[in-house]
N, C-alpha and C positions, 0 to 999 in steps of 0.2 A: 553414435553413442552405443555402447554395449549395455546389457542388462545390469552389469556391475556398476556402471557409471550413473545410472538413473536412480535418483533418491527414492526411497520408499514413499508411497502415497500416504499422506497424513494430514491432519487438520493444520498442523504447524506449517507444513509445506504449502498448503493452499493459501493460508494467510500471508506467508512470506512472498509467494508469487504475486498476489494482488497488491501487496504493499510495494513490491519492487516496481511494478508497473506504474503505480501512483508516483513513486520517486522519479522514474524516468520522465513521466509527463510533467513533473514539477521542475525538470531540468537539473535534478540533483545527482544524477548518475551520468558520467561521461559516456559518449559513444565509443565504439570499438577503436576509433582512431584517436581517442583521447580528447576530442572536442566536446564542449558542452552542448548537449542537445537542446533543441528549441522548446521553450515553455509551451505547454498545451493545457491551459487551465480547465477547459471543459472536460478533457479526457482525465485529468487528475481528479477532478470532482467526481467523475463517474466511478473511478476505482475506489475512491474514499467512500462513496455512497454504497458500493457493493460490499465493502467491509462492514459498513454500518448495518446493512441488511443481514449479513452473516451474524453479526453480534446480536441483533434483535431475534433472529430466528433460532439461535442456539442458546439463548439466555436460559440459565438454569440447567443446561445439559452438558456443560463443559467442566473439565477438571479445573481446579483453581489456577494452576499455571497457564492453562490455555486461555482462560478468561482474562487473566492479567496480561498475557502477551497481546491479545487482541485489543484490549482496552488501551494499553500503553501505545501500541502502534497507531491506533485511530487518533488518539490525543495528539501524538507527535505529527502525524500527517496533517491533521486539521490545523495545527499551529503553523506548520510550514505553509500551508495553503493560504491562511489568513495573512501571514507575513508578506505575501506577494500581492495582496490587495492594494490597489492604488486609491488615493483619496477620492478620485472621480467615480469610484464604484466599479472599476474594471473587472 
């Protein structure tokens, strides 16, 4: 990858990277071969928790669009995580 291909470091890029990792762990992003990846709920929870820590630690210091982006991503990831919960408490 050349310097021109590497996106600029930004808060939005950091949030997007963590959210993408959560989506991969939730099995929502296919692998490079197009196959659905294995669900890894503990890892998904870890990335969602990291985003929650970021939200807490940056509270009051973000631009409104950044706060909205982070809040909406967290909400959506939490809803996806909860939708995977089984009645037995898996």
